[in-house]
C-alpha positions as CSV (number, residue, x, y, z in Angstrom):
1,M,58.0,-97.0,15.5
2,P,59.9,-93.7,14.7
3,V,62.5,-93.6,11.9
4,E,65.1,-92.9,14.6
5,Y,65.2,-92.0,18.3
6,P,66.0,-88.4,18.8
7,G,68.1,-87.3,21.8
8,A,70.6,-90.2,21.9
9,G,72.8,-88.8,19.1
10,G,74.1,-90.5,16.0
11,G,70.7,-91.2,14.5
12,V,70.2,-94.2,12.2
13,L,73.9,-94.8,11.8
14,A,74.6,-95.2,15.5
15,E,71.4,-97.3,16.0
16,H,72.5,-99.6,13.2
17,L,76.1,-100.0,14.4
18,S,74.8,-100.6,18.0
19,V,72.9,-103.7,16.8
20,R,75.9,-105.0,14.7
21,K,78.5,-104.4,17.4
22,A,76.6,-104.8,20.7
23,V,72.8,-104.6,21.2
24,G,69.7,-102.6,20.2
25,I,66.0,-102.8,21.0
26,F,63.1,-102.3,18.6
27,D,59.5,-101.8,19.5
28,V,57.8,-103.8,16.7
29,S,54.5,-104.1,18.4
30,H,52.9,-102.9,15.2
31,L,53.4,-106.4,13.8
32,G,50.3,-108.4,13.4
33,K,49.4,-111.3,15.8
34,A,46.8,-114.0,15.2
35,T,46.2,-117.5,16.6
36,V,45.1,-120.5,14.6
37,S,43.6,-123.0,17.0
38,G,41.5,-126.1,17.2
39,P,42.0,-129.9,16.5
40,G,44.6,-130.2,13.7
41,A,45.3,-126.4,13.5
42,A,48.9,-126.9,12.5
43,G,47.9,-129.3,9.7
44,F,45.3,-126.9,8.4
45,L,47.8,-124.1,8.3
46,N,50.3,-126.3,6.6
47,S,47.8,-126.8,3.7
48,C,47.6,-123.0,3.2
49,L,51.1,-121.6,3.8
50,T,54.2,-122.4,1.7
51,N,56.7,-123.8,4.1
52,D,56.4,-127.2,5.6
53,L,55.2,-127.1,9.2
54,D,55.7,-130.9,9.4
55,R,59.5,-130.2,9.6
56,I,59.1,-128.6,13.0
57,G,57.3,-129.2,16.2
58,P,56.1,-127.5,19.4
59,G,58.5,-124.8,20.6
60,Q,59.8,-124.1,17.1
61,A,59.2,-121.3,14.6
62,Q,59.2,-121.1,10.9
63,Y,59.4,-118.4,8.2
64,T,56.7,-118.9,5.6
65,L,54.6,-117.2,3.0
66,C,50.9,-116.7,2.4
67,C,50.5,-116.8,-1.4
68,D,47.6,-116.2,-3.7
69,D,46.3,-119.5,-4.8
70,A,45.7,-118.5,-8.4
71,S,48.8,-116.4,-9.2
72,G,51.4,-117.5,-6.6
73,G,52.0,-113.8,-5.7
74,V,52.8,-113.1,-2.1
75,V,50.0,-111.8,0.1
76,D,52.5,-111.6,3.0
77,D,55.5,-113.2,4.6
78,L,55.2,-114.2,8.2
79,I,56.6,-116.3,11.1
80,A,54.5,-119.3,12.5
81,Y,55.2,-120.3,16.1
82,V,53.9,-123.8,16.8
83,R,52.8,-124.1,20.4
84,S,51.1,-127.5,19.8
85,P,49.5,-129.4,16.9
86,D,46.3,-127.6,17.9
87,E,47.6,-124.0,18.3
88,V,49.9,-121.9,16.2
89,L,50.7,-118.2,16.7
90,I,51.3,-116.3,13.5
91,V,53.0,-112.9,13.2
92,P,52.4,-111.2,9.8
93,N,53.3,-107.7,8.7
94,A,51.0,-105.1,10.2
95,A,49.4,-103.9,7.0
96,N,48.6,-107.4,5.7
97,T,47.3,-109.1,8.9
98,A,43.6,-108.5,8.2
99,E,44.0,-110.0,4.7
100,V,45.9,-113.0,5.9
101,V,43.3,-113.6,8.6
102,R,40.5,-113.1,6.2
103,R,41.9,-115.8,3.8
104,L,42.5,-118.2,6.6
105,K,39.1,-117.8,8.1
106,A,37.5,-118.3,4.6
107,A,39.4,-121.6,4.2
108,A,39.1,-122.9,7.8
109,P,36.9,-125.9,8.6
110,G,34.4,-125.5,11.4
111,R,36.7,-127.0,14.0
112,I,39.4,-124.3,13.4
113,E,39.3,-120.8,14.9
114,V,41.4,-118.0,13.4
115,A,41.5,-115.0,15.8
116,E,43.4,-111.7,15.3
117,Q,45.0,-110.5,18.5
118,H,46.8,-107.4,17.3
119,M,46.2,-105.2,20.4
120,D,46.7,-107.9,23.0
121,F,50.5,-108.3,22.8
122,V,53.6,-106.2,22.4
123,V,56.6,-107.4,20.5
124,L,60.1,-106.1,21.5
125,A,63.1,-107.2,19.4
126,V,66.4,-107.3,21.3
127,Q,69.1,-107.8,18.7
128,G,72.9,-107.9,18.6
129,P,75.9,-109.9,19.9
130,K,75.2,-108.9,23.5
131,S,71.5,-109.6,23.4
132,A,71.8,-112.9,25.3
133,D,73.6,-111.1,28.1
134,V,70.9,-108.5,28.3
135,L,68.1,-111.1,28.5
136,A,70.0,-113.0,31.2
137,G,70.3,-109.7,33.1
138,I,66.5,-109.5,33.5
139,G,66.0,-113.2,34.2
140,L,64.8,-114.4,30.8
141,P,66.1,-117.6,29.1
142,A,68.5,-117.0,26.2
143,D,70.1,-120.4,25.5
144,H,67.6,-121.9,23.1
145,N,68.3,-122.5,19.4
146,Y,67.7,-120.3,16.5
147,M,64.0,-120.3,15.3
148,S,62.8,-121.7,18.6
149,F,60.9,-120.2,21.4
150,T,60.1,-120.7,25.0
151,D,57.2,-119.7,27.2
152,T,58.3,-118.2,30.6
153,T,57.3,-115.9,33.3
154,W,58.9,-112.5,33.9
155,Q,58.8,-110.5,37.1
156,A,59.0,-106.7,36.8
157,P,60.9,-104.6,39.3
158,S,57.5,-103.6,40.7
159,G,56.9,-107.2,41.7
160,A,54.2,-107.8,39.1
161,S,54.7,-110.9,37.0
162,G,53.4,-112.1,33.7
163,S,54.0,-114.4,30.8
164,V,56.6,-113.7,28.1
165,I,57.3,-115.7,24.9
166,V,61.1,-115.5,24.2
167,C,61.7,-116.2,20.5
168,R,65.1,-116.7,18.9
169,T,64.0,-114.8,15.8
170,G,64.7,-111.4,14.3
171,Y,65.1,-109.3,11.1
172,T,68.7,-108.0,11.5
173,G,71.0,-110.9,10.7
174,E,72.4,-110.8,14.3
175,H,72.0,-113.1,17.2
176,G,68.8,-111.8,18.8
177,Y,65.4,-112.4,20.3
178,E,61.8,-111.2,20.0
179,L,59.8,-110.9,23.2
180,I,56.0,-111.3,22.9
181,A,54.3,-110.2,26.1
182,P,50.8,-109.0,27.2
183,S,50.4,-105.3,26.2
184,E,50.2,-104.1,29.8
185,A,53.7,-105.5,30.5
186,G,55.2,-103.7,27.5
187,P,56.5,-100.4,29.2
188,A,58.0,-102.2,32.2
189,L,59.7,-104.8,29.9
190,W,61.1,-102.1,27.6
191,D,62.5,-100.1,30.5
192,A,64.0,-103.3,32.1
193,V,65.8,-104.2,28.8
194,L,67.2,-100.7,28.5
195,R,68.5,-100.8,32.1
196,A,70.1,-104.2,31.6
197,G,71.7,-103.1,28.4
198,A,73.1,-99.8,29.5
199,G,76.5,-101.3,30.3
200,Y,76.7,-102.6,26.7
201,G,75.8,-99.4,25.1
202,I,72.3,-100.5,24.1
203,R,70.3,-98.1,21.9
204,A,66.6,-98.0,21.1
205,A,66.5,-98.4,17.3
206,G,63.9,-97.2,14.8
207,L,62.6,-97.9,11.4
208,G,65.6,-96.5,9.6
209,A,68.0,-98.9,11.3
210,R,65.6,-101.8,10.8
211,D,65.7,-101.1,7.1
212,T,69.4,-100.7,6.8
213,L,70.1,-103.9,8.8
214,R,67.6,-106.1,6.8
215,T,68.9,-104.7,3.5
216,E,72.5,-105.6,4.4
217,M,71.3,-109.1,4.9
218,G,69.2,-109.2,1.7
219,Y,66.1,-109.9,3.7
220,P,63.0,-109.1,1.5
221,L,60.5,-106.4,2.6
222,H,56.9,-107.2,1.6
223,G,55.5,-104.5,-0.7
224,Q,59.0,-103.9,-2.2
225,D,60.9,-107.2,-2.7
226,L,57.9,-109.5,-2.3
227,S,54.4,-108.7,-3.4
228,M,51.4,-109.9,-5.3
229,D,53.5,-109.2,-8.4
230,I,56.8,-110.7,-7.1
231,T,56.7,-114.4,-6.4
232,P,58.9,-116.5,-4.0
233,T,60.8,-117.9,-6.9
234,Q,61.6,-114.4,-8.2
235,A,62.6,-113.2,-4.8
236,R,65.0,-116.1,-3.9
237,S,62.5,-117.2,-1.3
238,G,62.0,-120.7,-2.8
239,W,63.8,-122.1,0.3
240,A,60.6,-121.2,2.3
241,V,58.4,-123.3,0.0
242,G,57.7,-127.0,0.8
243,W,57.8,-128.0,-2.9
244,D,57.0,-131.6,-2.1
245,K,53.9,-130.9,0.0
246,P,50.7,-132.0,-1.6
247,A,48.9,-128.7,-1.0
248,F,49.6,-125.0,-0.3
249,W,48.2,-121.8,-1.7
250,G,49.8,-121.0,-5.1
251,R,51.3,-124.5,-5.5
252,T,50.3,-125.0,-9.2
253,A,51.4,-121.5,-10.3
254,L,54.7,-121.6,-8.4
255,L,55.6,-125.1,-9.6
256,T,54.9,-124.0,-13.2
257,E,57.2,-121.0,-12.8
258,K,59.9,-123.0,-11.1
259,E,60.0,-125.6,-13.8
260,A,60.0,-123.0,-16.6
261,G,62.4,-120.7,-14.8
262,A,61.4,-117.3,-13.4
263,A,61.8,-114.5,-15.9
264,R,63.5,-112.3,-13.3
265,L,65.5,-112.9,-10.1
266,L,66.3,-110.7,-7.1
267,W,70.0,-109.7,-6.8
268,G,72.0,-107.4,-4.6
269,L,73.6,-104.2,-6.0
270,R,76.7,-102.6,-4.4
271,A,77.4,-99.1,-5.6
272,A,80.9,-98.6,-7.1
273,G,80.7,-94.9,-6.9
274,R,79.1,-92.1,-4.8
275,G,75.4,-92.4,-4.7
276,I,72.5,-94.2,-3.1
277,V,70.3,-96.8,-4.7
278,R,66.5,-96.2,-4.2
279,P,63.5,-98.3,-5.1
280,H,61.9,-98.3,-8.5
281,L,65.0,-97.1,-10.5
282,P,65.9,-98.6,-13.9
283,V,68.9,-100.9,-14.0
284,L,70.9,-100.7,-17.2
285,D,73.6,-102.8,-18.9
286,G,76.7,-101.4,-20.6
287,S,74.7,-100.6,-23.8
288,G,72.1,-98.6,-21.9
289,T,69.5,-101.3,-22.2
290,V,67.1,-101.7,-19.2
291,V,67.7,-105.1,-17.6
292,G,65.7,-104.7,-14.4
293,E,64.4,-102.4,-11.7
294,T,65.5,-101.8,-8.1
295,T,63.2,-102.8,-5.3
296,S,65.0,-101.6,-2.2
297,G,68.0,-99.4,-1.6
298,T,69.9,-97.6,1.2
299,F,73.3,-96.5,2.5
300,S,75.0,-99.4,4.3
301,P,76.4,-98.2,7.6
302,S,78.6,-101.3,7.9
303,L,80.1,-101.0,4.4
304,R,79.9,-97.2,4.0
305,V,78.5,-97.6,0.4
306,G,75.2,-97.6,-1.2
307,I,73.5,-101.0,-1.6
308,G,70.2,-102.2,-2.9
309,L,68.1,-105.1,-4.2
310,A,66.8,-105.4,-7.8
311,L,64.8,-107.7,-9.9
312,L,67.0,-108.4,-12.9
313,N,66.0,-110.2,-16.1
314,R,67.1,-113.8,-16.5
315,G,68.9,-115.2,-19.6
316,L,71.2,-112.2,-20.0
317,G,74.3,-113.7,-18.4
318,I,74.0,-111.5,-15.3
319,A,75.9,-113.1,-12.4
320,D,77.7,-112.3,-9.2
321,G,80.3,-109.7,-10.1
322,S,78.5,-108.3,-13.2
323,E,78.9,-104.6,-13.7
324,L,75.7,-102.6,-14.3
325,Q,74.4,-99.1,-13.8
326,V,71.4,-97.7,-12.0
327,D,69.7,-94.6,-13.5
328,V,69.5,-92.2,-10.5
329,R,67.4,-89.4,-11.9
330,G,69.3,-89.3,-15.2
331,R,72.7,-89.9,-13.6
332,P,74.3,-93.3,-14.1
333,L,75.5,-94.9,-10.8
334,P,77.9,-97.8,-11.4
335,V,77.0,-100.9,-9.4
336,T,78.3,-104.4,-9.0
337,V,75.9,-107.4,-8.8
338,V,76.1,-109.3,-5.5
339,K,74.4,-112.4,-4.3
340,P,73.1,-111.3,-0.8
341,P,73.9,-111.0,2.0
342,F,76.2,-108.0,1.8
343,V,77.6,-108.7,5.3
344,D,78.0,-112.0,7.3
345,S,75.1,-113.3,9.2
346,H,75.4,-114.2,12.9
347,V,71.9,-115.4,13.6
348,R,72.9,-119.0,14.6
């Protein structure tokens, strides 16, 4: 995925606003793909990952976390697509797929198979208010609920047909879909979406817009806002933990932290002056005392100001609306503490 698509004009700003106002398409085929299959596959996976797969059934998807059993740190965040009690498709982040698969294989009983399928499928994200119209224009179903998916068949203009999983998921905060299809169908599917979306002003969007869109929503990025050193409780991801489940990796460590209260918490920061928040910058209070560190930061095309995420120390009275500063290479940038998201979500 490029940072932006050259030639169309407008760069990251135009790609971002296309998704917010109309529709954009991302090639996120770099995401990992793996299947967990065999008798009781969903139950096995539920004993490993944090969220509670028992809350959903076949045809539904769930955001969840793979945590380290000892520390509760986050190995990766991912989406699980339950096809049946005996088959679950998981989509981790690209760089962490091998480690997630390794851990699952090591824990799996003999009846369960964990197989990485990274090169077998493409993933195209079609996101924005007009995304349903675009899918309808190429004959794909678009009326299913958020965090659900449907298996269907798509026929290319050439006459060739193949299977496509149409998922009501995404990473932008807009109504949208992720299309999972066999790799050989990827180019034709990409071209068909662009043709169907031309009348809506569709743009191919790259990594830059993907980052600005997810930051506006306060969605964490693994490696920055979630990591082996940043737990779900610190990153406001406790909603993706089935606290009442009898077993999941990291349960003891996370329950202990939850009961004691995490020492730091992820907040949003909105710049009150000219300047851009970047990761790994000190956050200071009015007396110049360091009270945290930024984890993500960018310029918000929707708000036209700098925004970011930061882990801030608990117990200091920091709350929504607090005024702090970010040390940007020796220059103080005034910021206001915000509980994400920075803009309204339209995923449902």
